C-alpha positions as CSV (number, residue, x, y, z in Angstrom):
1,M,0.0,0.0,0.0
2,K,1.2,3.5,-0.8
3,F,1.4,5.7,2.2
4,I,2.6,9.3,1.8
5,I,2.4,11.9,4.6
6,H,3.0,15.6,4.0
7,P,5.9,16.8,6.3
8,S,3.4,19.2,8.1
9,F,1.4,16.2,9.4
10,R,4.3,13.9,10.5
11,Q,3.1,14.2,14.1
12,Y,-0.1,12.3,13.1
13,E,1.6,9.3,11.4
14,S,0.6,6.8,14.1
15,A,-3.0,8.0,14.1
16,F,-3.1,7.8,10.3
17,K,-1.8,4.2,10.4
18,E,-4.4,3.3,13.0
19,I,-7.1,4.9,10.7
20,L,-6.0,2.6,7.8
21,N,-6.0,-0.5,10.0
22,D,-9.5,0.3,11.2
23,F,-10.9,1.9,8.1
24,D,-13.8,-0.5,7.7
25,K,-14.9,-0.3,11.3
26,T,-14.5,3.5,12.1
27,G,-15.0,6.8,10.5
28,E,-18.0,8.7,9.3
29,L,-19.1,7.7,5.8
30,V,-19.1,10.6,3.3
31,Y,-19.4,8.7,0.0
32,K,-19.9,5.1,-1.1
33,G,-19.7,4.1,-4.7
34,R,-16.9,3.0,-6.9
35,N,-14.5,4.4,-4.1
36,L,-15.1,5.0,-0.5
37,I,-14.5,8.2,1.3
38,K,-14.7,8.6,5.1
39,R,-14.1,11.5,7.5
40,F,-12.1,10.9,10.7
41,H,-11.5,13.2,13.7
42,V,-7.9,13.2,15.1
43,E,-6.9,15.5,17.9
44,G,-9.5,18.2,17.1
45,L,-8.9,18.1,13.3
46,D,-10.9,16.5,10.5
47,F,-9.2,14.3,8.0
48,T,-10.9,12.8,4.8
49,V,-9.6,9.6,3.6
50,K,-10.3,7.9,0.2
51,R,-10.0,4.2,-0.4
52,F,-9.8,3.3,-4.1
53,R,-11.5,0.2,-5.5
54,I,-9.0,-2.6,-6.3
55,P,-9.2,-3.6,-10.0
56,H,-10.0,-7.1,-11.0
57,F,-7.1,-9.3,-11.7
58,I,-7.4,-9.2,-15.5
59,N,-7.7,-5.4,-15.4
60,K,-4.5,-5.2,-13.2
61,I,-2.6,-7.0,-16.0
62,V,-4.1,-4.9,-18.7
63,Y,-3.4,-1.6,-16.9
64,T,0.2,-2.6,-16.1
65,T,1.3,-4.1,-19.4
66,L,-0.9,-3.3,-22.4
67,R,-2.7,0.1,-21.8
68,P,-0.8,3.4,-21.8
69,S,-1.3,5.6,-18.8
70,K,-3.9,8.3,-18.7
71,A,-1.2,10.9,-19.0
72,A,0.3,9.3,-22.1
73,R,-3.3,9.1,-23.6
């Protein structure tokens, strides 16, 4: 899993990792569709986290080997 934190928010790194581990059980649902967006409250701040849908096995192969990226298209 790709995990990138802006340097301004390094102090919340452990809270973010906990959010990702408990994503299915906690948080306030904002949007549910192809992707899932939830809002979390950490130390008085609101953070919005987006979980992308994982492509099917066949699509993974097509996207990585056969199809050019969106930027190239």
